C-alpha positions as CSV (number, residue, x, y, z in Angstrom):
1,M,98.8,41.0,5.1
2,K,98.6,39.3,1.5
3,K,95.8,41.2,1.6
4,V,97.1,44.6,2.4
5,T,100.4,44.0,0.1
6,L,97.7,43.5,-3.2
7,I,95.6,46.6,-2.0
8,F,98.9,48.8,-2.2
9,A,99.7,47.3,-5.3
10,T,96.3,48.0,-6.6
11,I,96.4,51.7,-5.8
12,S,99.4,52.3,-7.0
13,I,99.1,50.5,-10.3
14,M,95.6,52.7,-10.6
15,L,97.9,56.2,-9.9
16,L,100.3,55.4,-12.6
17,I,97.6,54.2,-14.8
18,S,95.9,57.2,-14.2
19,C,98.9,59.6,-14.1
20,N,100.4,58.9,-17.4
21,D,101.0,61.6,-19.8
22,K,98.7,61.9,-22.5
23,K,99.3,63.8,-26.0
24,E,96.8,65.7,-27.6
25,A,96.1,65.4,-31.1
26,T,97.3,68.3,-33.3
27,K,94.0,69.5,-35.5
28,E,94.9,70.8,-38.5
29,T,92.7,73.2,-40.7
30,V,93.4,71.7,-44.5
31,I,91.7,75.0,-47.0
32,I,90.3,73.6,-50.3
33,E,89.8,76.3,-52.9
34,K,87.9,76.3,-55.8
35,E,87.5,78.3,-58.3
36,A,83.9,79.7,-58.2
37,P,81.8,79.5,-61.6
38,A,81.5,81.7,-64.0
39,A,78.3,84.9,-63.6
40,P,76.0,84.4,-66.0
41,E,76.1,87.5,-68.6
42,K,73.2,90.4,-68.6
43,G,70.4,89.8,-70.2
44,K,70.7,86.2,-70.7
45,E,68.4,84.6,-68.2
46,E,68.3,81.2,-68.3
47,N,65.4,79.2,-66.5
48,K,66.5,77.1,-63.8
49,N,64.1,74.0,-62.5
50,G,63.7,75.0,-58.9
51,T,61.4,76.4,-56.0
52,S,61.0,79.4,-54.6
53,L,59.4,81.1,-52.2
54,S,59.1,84.8,-50.7
55,I,57.4,86.6,-47.4
56,S,56.7,90.4,-47.3
57,N,54.0,92.9,-46.1
58,D,52.5,92.5,-49.4
59,G,51.7,88.5,-48.5
60,V,53.4,85.3,-49.8
61,E,54.5,84.1,-53.3
62,F,55.2,80.6,-53.7
63,S,56.4,79.3,-57.4
64,T,58.0,76.1,-58.6
65,K,59.5,75.2,-61.8
66,E,60.1,71.4,-63.0
67,G,60.8,71.2,-66.7
68,E,58.2,73.1,-68.7
69,N,55.7,72.9,-65.8
70,K,55.6,76.4,-64.0
71,I,53.0,76.9,-61.0
72,E,52.8,80.2,-59.5
73,V,50.8,81.1,-56.5
74,E,50.2,84.4,-54.8
75,I,48.7,85.3,-51.2
76,D,48.0,88.8,-50.6
77,D,47.7,90.4,-47.3
78,K,45.0,92.8,-47.6
79,K,43.5,93.9,-44.5
80,K,40.0,95.6,-45.3
């Protein structure tokens, strides 16, 4: 008789735990607005450091600039 009571008590506790209402967390979207940096004036070109890669039907062009050092590599895809 004690085993049956223990089994029913265990089952009822499990049902109470599993049937509790779960509150879903509300998700809030936060929007942060920032001003865009001013566009450089036309005619004034800034020499920025960086790397660029251009791929086209004519071939591949790779260039990199760091300070005064500038490297440009062009690979033409000319089929003869």
